[in-house]
RODO-2510 file (C-alpha; in nm, 4 decimals, decimal comma):
residues 434
     n   res          X          Y          Z
     1     m     4,5841     0,6696    -0,7840
     2     l     4,2402     0,7830    -0,8921
     3     n     4,1509     1,1361    -0,7842
     4     f     3,8166     1,0759    -0,6134
     5     t     3,7661     1,4500    -0,5653
     6     a     3,6625     1,4733    -0,9279
     7     i     3,3926     1,2142    -0,8722
     8     l     3,2420     1,3995    -0,5783
     9     g     3,3177     1,7503    -0,6995
    10     s     2,9607     1,8683    -0,7526
    11     l     2,6775     1,9031    -0,5077
    12     s     2,4281     1,7595    -0,7542
    13     l     2,6192     1,4361    -0,7740
    14     l     2,6515     1,4197    -0,3964
    15     a     2,2766     1,4729    -0,3580
    16     a     2,2157     1,1929    -0,6053
    17     q     2,4453     0,9651    -0,4109
    18     t     2,2611     1,0480    -0,0913
    19     a     1,9260     0,9769    -0,2526
    20     a     2,0576     0,6338    -0,3456
    21     s     2,1205     0,5596     0,0219
    22     k     1,9853     0,2329     0,1562
    23     a     1,8510     0,4126     0,4619
    24     t     1,5359     0,6209     0,4728
    25     i     1,6674     0,9555     0,5939
    26     p     1,4651     1,2765     0,6384
    27     d     1,5271     1,5295     0,3618
    28     n     1,6174     1,8058     0,6054
    29     v     1,9121     1,6169     0,7453
    30     t     2,0616     1,4493     0,4405
    31     t     2,1187     1,7286     0,1947
    32     l     2,3534     2,0212     0,2373
    33     a     2,1742     2,3549     0,2193
    34     n     2,4509     2,5087     0,0095
    35     p     2,7688     2,3702    -0,1433
    36     i     3,0298     2,4572     0,1161
    37     s     3,3904     2,5372     0,0570
    38     l     3,4862     2,6923     0,3857
    39     a     3,8538     2,6077     0,3984
    40     p     4,0808     2,8964     0,2957
    41     s     4,1719     2,9284    -0,0726
    42     f     4,5338     2,8574     0,0191
    43     y     4,5815     2,6059     0,2922
    44     s     4,8310     2,3438     0,3996
    45     a     4,8361     2,0930     0,6817
    46     r     4,9959     1,7707     0,7909
    47     l     4,8211     1,4554     0,8995
    48     f     4,9706     1,1679     1,0958
    49     v     4,8264     0,8248     1,0230
    50     s     4,8884     0,4879     1,1886
    51     s     4,7957     0,1515     1,0417
    52     y     4,8346    -0,2165     1,1083
    53     s     5,0815    -0,2234     0,8201
    54     g     5,3304    -0,1257     1,0911
    55     l     5,3853     0,2265     0,9598
    56     v     5,3175     0,5768     1,0829
    57     t     5,2752     0,7989     0,7774
    58     t     5,2963     1,1756     0,7474
    59     l     5,0557     1,3102     0,4852
    60     s     5,0627     1,6586     0,3347
    61     l     4,7263     1,8218     0,2584
    62     t     4,7214     2,1335     0,0426
    63     n     4,4459     2,3464    -0,1072
    64     n     4,5262     2,5835    -0,3912
    65     l     4,2128     2,7727    -0,4978
    66     g     3,9953     2,4694    -0,4369
    67     a     4,2325     2,2114    -0,5838
    68     y     4,3164     1,9754    -0,2979
    69     s     4,6091     1,7361    -0,2827
    70     l     4,6834     1,4680    -0,0223
    71     k     5,0234     1,3028    -0,0530
    72     p     5,2646     1,1081     0,1697
    73     i     5,5864     1,2831     0,2664
    74     a     5,7311     1,0339     0,5174
    75     h     5,6912     0,6845     0,6628
    76     n     5,8284     0,5460     0,9880
    77     g     5,8231     0,1854     1,1109
    78     g     5,9350     0,2648     1,4648
    79     c     5,5949     0,1803     1,6184
    80     a     5,5613    -0,1643     1,4562
    81     p     5,4151    -0,4174     1,4393
    82     s     5,0606    -0,2921     1,5194
    83     p     5,0313     0,0864     1,5602
    84     s     4,6844     0,1547     1,7007
    85     w     4,6677     0,5084     1,8468
    86     l     4,8388     0,8451     1,8032
    87     v     4,8577     1,1377     2,0466
    88     l     5,0144     1,4733     1,9554
    89     d     5,1955     1,6931     2,2052
    90     k     5,1790     1,9907     1,9709
    91     p     5,3658     2,2534     2,1804
    92     n     5,6660     2,0236     2,2052
    93     a     5,6397     1,8675     1,8565
    94     v     5,6303     1,5146     1,9990
    95     l     5,4139     1,2325     1,8637
    96     y     5,3151     0,9394     2,0874
    97     c     5,2332     0,6089     1,9168
    98     i     5,0841     0,3018     2,0848
    99     n     5,1648    -0,0389     1,9361
   100     e     4,8849    -0,2837     2,0155
   101     g     5,1104    -0,5860     1,9603
   102     l     4,8350    -0,7969     1,8049
   103     n     5,0377    -1,1140     1,7510
   104     v     5,3041    -1,0755     2,0193
   105     p     5,2892    -1,1122     2,4009
   106     n     5,3324    -0,7419     2,4803
   107     g     5,2592    -0,4046     2,3338
   108     s     5,4734    -0,0927     2,3366
   109     v     5,4650     0,2848     2,3218
   110     s     5,7026     0,4988     2,1186
   111     t     5,7606     0,8714     2,0999
   112     f     5,8841     1,0607     1,7963
   113     k     6,0258     1,4070     1,7488
   114     i     5,8485     1,5783     1,4602
   115     q     6,1003     1,7417     1,2304
   116     s     6,0298     2,0612     1,0375
   117     n     5,9962     1,8677     0,7106
   118     g     5,7367     1,6295     0,8584
   119     t     5,9646     1,3316     0,9106
   120     l     5,9670     1,1503     1,2446
   121     s     6,2717     1,0651     1,4554
   122     r     6,2054     0,8080     1,7250
   123     n     6,3041     0,9071     2,0758
   124     v     6,2223     0,5938     2,2754
   125     n     6,0309     0,2678     2,2550
   126     v     5,9094     0,1107     2,5808
   127     t     5,7412    -0,2272     2,6309
   128     t     5,3938    -0,2331     2,7884
   129     q     5,1645    -0,5060     2,9128
   130     a     4,9416    -0,6745     2,6531
   131     g     4,6840    -0,5037     2,4357
   132     p     4,7405    -0,1260     2,4613
   133     v     4,4807     0,0404     2,2361
   134     a     4,4517     0,4091     2,3288
   135     g     4,6142     0,6737     2,5467
   136     t     4,6194     1,0338     2,6603
   137     l     4,8518     1,2876     2,8151
   138     f     4,7640     1,4050     3,1656
   139     g     4,9174     1,5934     3,4570
   140     a     5,1309     1,8938     3,3638
   141     k     5,0545     1,8446     2,9948
   142     t     5,2451     2,1466     2,8704
   143     g     5,5798     2,0065     2,9758
   144     g     5,8019     2,2782     3,1095
   145     t     6,0853     2,1940     3,3432
   146     k     6,2474     1,8545     3,3397
   147     h     6,0926     1,6129     3,5864
   148     t     6,2700     1,4913     3,8981
   149     a     6,2166     1,1658     4,0857
   150     g     5,9361     1,3059     4,3025
   151     t     5,7690     1,5542     4,0736
   152     p     5,7021     1,4260     3,7216
   153     t     5,6013     1,7002     3,4806
   154     m     5,3769     1,4966     3,2550
   155     g     5,2035     1,1615     3,2444
   156     f     5,0910     0,9348     2,9620
   157     a     4,8061     0,6944     3,0405
   158     i     4,7209     0,3843     2,8344
   159     a     4,4100     0,1629     2,8206
   160     h     4,4767    -0,2097     2,7753
   161     y     4,2059    -0,3973     2,5887
   162     n     4,3313    -0,7507     2,6531
   163     v     4,3467    -0,7352     3,0312
   164     g     4,1185    -0,4559     3,1515
   165     a     4,3835    -0,2245     3,2853
   166     i     4,5188     0,1285     3,2817
   167     s     4,8925     0,1896     3,2945
   168     t     5,0807     0,5168     3,3269
   169     f     5,4204     0,6455     3,2255
   170     v     5,6140     0,9508     3,3330
   171     t     5,7065     1,1617     3,0334
   172     d     5,8300     1,5146     2,9599
   173     k     5,8563     1,7728     2,6831
   174     n     6,1182     1,5604     2,5067
   175     g     5,8993     1,2504     2,4981
   176     s     6,0971     1,0367     2,7437
   177     l     5,9042     0,7462     2,8993
   178     l     5,9405     0,5893     3,2428
   179     n     5,7109     0,3045     3,3478
   180     h     5,5141     0,4355     3,6456
   181     e     5,2013     0,2462     3,7565
   182     s     4,9296     0,0000     3,6544
   183     e     4,5765    -0,0620     3,7831
   184     s     4,3519    -0,3489     3,6710
   185     w     4,0078    -0,4870     3,7515
   186     n     3,8071    -0,8066     3,7041
   187     l     3,4471    -0,8942     3,6187
   188     t     3,2300    -1,0729     3,8724
   189     h     3,0406    -1,2406     3,5864
   190     p     3,0417    -1,2287     3,2036
   191     g     2,8295    -0,9735     3,0210
   192     p     2,5280    -1,0531     2,8011
   193     v     2,7356    -1,0666     2,4805
   194     k     2,9382    -1,3730     2,5734
   195     e     3,1766    -1,3679     2,2769
   196     r     3,2850    -1,0116     2,3604
   197     q     3,2225    -0,9756     2,7347
   198     l     3,3895    -1,2660     2,9136
   199     v     3,6593    -1,0376     3,0539
   200     p     3,7136    -0,6609     3,0892
   201     h     3,8161    -0,4779     2,7728
   202     a     3,9468    -0,1257     2,8389
   203     h     3,9038     0,0634     2,5136
   204     e     4,0112     0,4219     2,5776
   205     v     4,1378     0,6549     2,8489
   206     v     4,0061     1,0131     2,8613
   207     l     4,1000     1,3082     3,0795
   208     d     3,7949     1,4890     3,2176
   209     p     3,7561     1,8683     3,1616
   210     t     3,8763     1,9506     3,5144
   211     e     4,1900     1,7450     3,4407
   212     r     4,1530     1,5688     3,7767
   213     f     4,0131     1,2348     3,6611
   214     l     4,0919     0,9656     3,4042
   215     l     3,7962     0,7714     3,2647
   216     v     3,8282     0,4288     3,1007
   217     p     3,5365     0,2782     2,9014
   218     d     3,5265    -0,0985     2,9602
   219     l     3,3587    -0,2695     2,6645
   220     g     3,3609    -0,6084     2,8387
   221     g     3,2187    -0,4873     3,1680
   222     d     2,9584    -0,2309     3,0494
   223     q     3,1094     0,0304     3,2759
   224     i     3,3327     0,3363     3,2862
   225     q     3,6191     0,3010     3,5339
   226     i     3,7148     0,6314     3,6991
   227     y     4,0510     0,7199     3,8531
   228     s     4,1724     1,0323     4,0256
   229     y     4,5421     1,1059     4,0388
   230     d     4,7828     1,2997     4,2548
   231     p     4,9377     1,5795     4,0382
   232     p     5,2838     1,5796     4,2033
   233     t     5,3281     1,2023     4,1825
   234     l     5,0725     1,0980     3,9152
   235     g     4,9650     0,8210     4,1547
   236     l     4,6267     0,6693     4,0619
   237     k     4,3359     0,6130     4,2992
   238     s     4,0073     0,4456     4,2087
   239     a     3,7138     0,6878     4,2152
   240     g     3,4447     0,4302     4,1422
   241     s     3,2749     0,3336     3,8195
   242     l     2,9714     0,4227     3,6111
   243     k     2,7466     0,1382     3,4946
   244     v     2,5883     0,1583     3,1497
   245     k     2,3304    -0,0530     2,9662
   246     p     2,4138    -0,4268     2,9866
   247     g     2,5422    -0,5637     2,6574
   248     s     2,6066    -0,2184     2,5082
   249     g     2,9874    -0,2354     2,5211
   250     p     3,1066     0,1238     2,5835
   251     r     3,3923     0,2125     2,3483
   252     h     3,4626     0,5874     2,3494
   253     i     3,3463     0,8956     2,5394
   254     a     3,3473     1,2722     2,4866
   255     f     3,2638     1,5724     2,7034
   256     s     3,0839     1,8948     2,6258
   257     r     3,2624     2,2278     2,6588
   258     r     3,1765     2,4970     2,9105
   259     k     3,2929     2,8553     2,9586
   260     n     3,3034     2,8413     3,3376
   261     d     3,2312     2,6109     3,6314
   262     t     2,8731     2,7363     3,6653
   263     e     2,7659     2,6011     3,3266
   264     p     2,6397     2,2416     3,3144
   265     l     2,8785     1,9726     3,1943
   266     f     2,7752     1,6681     2,9909
   267     m     2,9415     1,3421     2,8923
   268     y     2,8439     1,1155     2,6016
   269     v     2,9227     0,7458     2,5695
   270     v     2,9311     0,5661     2,2352
   271     a     2,8857     0,1900     2,2691
   272     e     3,0178    -0,0534     2,0104
   273     l     2,8041    -0,3633     2,0641
   274     d     2,4634    -0,1978     2,0156
   275     s     2,5653     0,1311     1,8474
   276     s     2,4020     0,3296     2,1275
   277     l     2,4636     0,6855     2,2416
   278     t     2,4092     0,7685     2,6096
   279     g     2,4337     1,1137     2,7648
   280     f     2,4956     1,2101     3,1272
   281     q     2,5048     1,5362     3,3183
   282     v     2,8251     1,5450     3,5216
   283     t     2,8667     1,7068     3,8605
   284     y     3,1509     1,7071     4,1104
   285     p     3,0937     1,6623     4,4848
   286     a     3,2315     1,9340     4,7080
   287     h     3,5104     1,7077     4,8329
   288     n     3,6256     1,6525     4,4697
   289     a     3,6924     1,2842     4,5318
   290     s     3,4748     1,1543     4,2512
   291     m     3,2234     1,2371     3,9782
   292     n     2,8432     1,2106     3,9825
   293     f     2,6399     1,1189     3,6742
   294     t     2,2720     1,1661     3,5876
   295     q     2,1527     1,0029     3,2658
   296     i     1,9694     1,2438     3,0357
   297     l     1,9766     1,0680     2,6989
   298     h     1,9794     0,7219     2,5406
   299     t     1,9436     0,6682     2,1669
   300     n     2,1297     0,5092     1,8776
   301     t     2,4050     0,6539     1,6572
   302     f     2,1827     0,6730     1,3472
   303     g     1,9442     0,9473     1,4552
   304     s     1,5876     0,8785     1,3460
   305     n     1,6918     0,5695     1,1491
   306     p     1,6972     0,2103     1,2754
   307     t     2,0347     0,0591     1,3608
   308     p     2,1545    -0,1601     1,0708
   309     h     2,2299    -0,5216     1,1568
   310     g     2,5973    -0,5681     1,2432
   311     a     2,6706    -0,1970     1,2820
   312     a     2,9377    -0,1039     1,5350
   313     a     2,9790     0,2579     1,6461
   314     a     3,3400     0,3676     1,6862
   315     e     3,4499     0,7251     1,7556
   316     i     3,2857     1,0347     1,9051
   317     a     3,4271     1,3880     1,9188
   318     l     3,3093     1,7414     1,9894
   319     s     3,3912     2,0003     1,7268
   320     p     3,6729     2,2315     1,8389
   321     v     3,4736     2,5415     1,7436
   322     d     3,0991     2,4689     1,7666
   323     d     2,8456     2,2674     1,9636
   324     h     2,8181     1,9632     1,7384
   325     f     2,9287     1,6088     1,8069
   326     l     3,0413     1,3784     1,5292
   327     i     3,0178     0,9974     1,5509
   328     s     3,1522     0,7305     1,3166
   329     n     2,9613     0,4102     1,2408
   330     r     3,1295     0,0956     1,1099
   331     n     2,9899    -0,1981     0,9143
   332     d     2,6539    -0,0306     0,8450
   333     s     2,6991     0,0173     0,4664
   334     t     2,4247     0,2800     0,4792
   335     f     2,5355     0,4524     0,1595
   336     a     2,6347     0,3425    -0,1894
   337     l     2,8745     0,5676    -0,3807
   338     p     3,0234     0,5460    -0,7303
   339     n     3,3144     0,3050    -0,7422
   340     r     3,6573     0,4663    -0,7139
   341     n     3,7711     0,2473    -1,0011
   342     p     3,6362     0,4140    -1,3191
   343     k     3,6329     0,0752    -1,4935
   344     n     3,3987    -0,0705    -1,2310
   345     a     3,0354     0,0387    -1,2593
   346     t     2,9329    -0,1392    -0,9381
   347     a     2,8435     0,1028    -0,6613
   348     a     3,0685     0,0790    -0,3549
   349     p     2,9071     0,0584    -0,0085
   350     t     3,0282     0,3055     0,2499
   351     d     2,9708     0,3399     0,6209
   352     s     2,8488     0,6589     0,7842
   353     l     2,9196     0,9630     0,9987
   354     a     2,6449     1,1088     1,2191
   355     s     2,6248     1,4692     1,3359
   356     y     2,4350     1,5847     1,6454
   357     k     2,3772     1,9370     1,7765
   358     l     2,4233     1,9879     2,1507
   359     l     2,1291     2,1684     2,3129
   360     k     2,1499     2,3715     2,6327
   361     n     1,9871     2,0998     2,8441
   362     g     2,2391     1,8414     2,7263
   363     t     2,0123     1,6565     2,4879
   364     l     2,1345     1,6034     2,1329
   365     e     1,9443     1,6971     1,8179
   366     f     2,0129     1,4707     1,5217
   367     a     2,1428     1,6812     1,2309
   368     q     2,2788     1,4535     0,9596
   369     l     2,3843     1,1073     0,8485
   370     w     2,6517     1,1226     0,5789
   371     p     2,8816     0,8956     0,3772
   372     a     3,2113     0,8294     0,5554
   373     g     3,3875     0,7587     0,2278
   374     g     3,4828     0,3981     0,2946
   375     s     3,4553     0,0926     0,5150
   376     f     3,5057     0,0900     0,8935
   377     p     3,5763     0,4563     0,9786
   378     r     3,7590     0,3612     1,2962
   379     s     3,9174     0,7007     1,3522
   380     f     3,8493     1,0614     1,2578
   381     q     3,9497     1,4075     1,3707
   382     m     3,8327     1,7581     1,2836
   383     n     4,0854     2,0303     1,2078
   384     e     4,1288     2,3302     1,4386
   385     k     3,8631     2,5431     1,2668
   386     g     3,6157     2,2592     1,2259
   387     t     3,6024     2,3024     0,8478
   388     l     3,7582     1,9675     0,7525
   389     v     3,7308     1,6122     0,8859
   390     a     4,0030     1,3532     0,8260
   391     v     3,8609     1,0004     0,8380
   392     g     4,0628     0,6792     0,8688
   393     e     3,8834     0,3963     0,6853
   394     q     4,0295     0,0817     0,8416
   395     m     3,9052    -0,1848     0,6009
   396     s     3,9379     0,0364     0,2923
   397     g     4,2973     0,1229     0,3750
   398     r     4,2477     0,4914     0,3033
   399     v     4,2233     0,8374     0,4551
   400     v     3,9609     1,0759     0,3197
   401     v     3,9140     1,4444     0,3953
   402     i     3,5594     1,5821     0,4004
   403     e     3,4472     1,9446     0,4114
   404     r     3,2409     2,0553     0,7084
   405     d     3,0318     2,3649     0,7860
   406     a     3,1511     2,4857     1,1269
   407     k     2,8236     2,6723     1,1870
   408     s     2,5664     2,4054     1,1050
   409     g     2,7872     2,1039     1,1746
   410     l     2,6890     1,9531     0,8387
   411     l     2,9328     1,7567     0,6267
   412     g     2,9827     1,8169     0,2547
   413     r     3,1931     1,6905    -0,0301
   414     e     3,5000     1,4748    -0,0065
   415     v     3,7946     1,6881    -0,1129
   416     a     4,0925     1,4534    -0,0851
   417     c     4,1798     1,0885    -0,0505
   418     f     4,4915     0,8750    -0,0139
   419     e     4,4753     0,4966    -0,0473
   420     g     4,6919     0,1881    -0,0020
   421     m     4,7743     0,2472     0,3656
   422     g     4,6834    -0,0887     0,5139
   423     e     4,4285    -0,1069     0,7961
   424     v     4,4151     0,2534     0,9180
   425     t     4,3801     0,2736     1,2964
   426     s     4,4306     0,6397     1,3824
   427     v     4,4457     0,9752     1,2022
   428     i     4,5218     1,3122     1,3631
   429     w     4,5976     1,6628     1,2415
   430     g     4,9444     1,8097     1,2810
   431     e     5,0352     2,1690     1,2068
   432     e     4,8134     2,3847     0,9856
   433     d     4,8996     2,6939     0,7806
   434     e     4,6783     2,9382     0,5908
***
């Protein structure tokens, strides 16, 4: 495997690559002020990666005085045939994997115990209704005592793309799964994008910062479905919905962070069909039965640049340590980088990552558009200190790791890459050591 780090090892080369971008991007947001190398001189971490190859792979990332290495240490086929989403219960060393079941009638969800050497041992595999694509832990997320029939300790919620539904499972610190409940909805009429909006398409389920509500972006219905739940029983109750721009196709959402309940709270929606970014201020009525939203922002996911034809925004996440949001764009081919094959002089197109700084009033200031390192960056996650970003390039079949400045939110050089993984669907960080 070619070590792509050597190709992108210098800032001058990276600046040249950026200058060769197809997009016209302001100078102050495309170049890195100084070559960053903020990760510790000695560093090790594990990454968990799912792909439509049917495998969940454990990767080992190490940094020895600036020399990075990214290598596989384990594979597991226990989430086959179509692993689509990973969730880590870090305190209990349990990995949840959703199998989308692309070519079979039903999906499934599996849990794995993470062993000390990085291998995975499957606990359970439970069948779900069709099209599960994403999930989250909710309820008493830390586990604790074993659940009883009336008081489950933890819940795992799943969004179902095929049918417009949310389903829940009772789980615990050992990763057991017990089918619990399902709620679905219908559309009164198709959306503007007929080929994608004939029926509801739940694309994600997110726990709000108060941990009292589950929110489900519906790409087919241009809405966010909202559910409250009863903590002792995990029973769901509809708390209404939030309508967004017709034809936008909401895919993923992320919340801002606040120190206390008096600070304003904001939510941002990334839409797939028009690559739009919409921001809302969130408030909670005194009776706590629902959520109120006031729109404060609507723009695209390319900052001051026009949206490329065919682009499809994917993921959005807030940095764990600073006030910057990162967004991945697919199928935009904004950048052209040197080919990873040294015998091929043809530049390789790459999609993009966009960085935005959160301002006090909830608006977002565009900071940077940067090469994602491959095609269709469906999934990414920042490490705990915000100094590295792992990006899953679905159509390139690779995972790349990119340096990041946790103060400015700007991305830098690619430091590691592993290829040949099939269509990567999800990448998350496991344990980290310095």
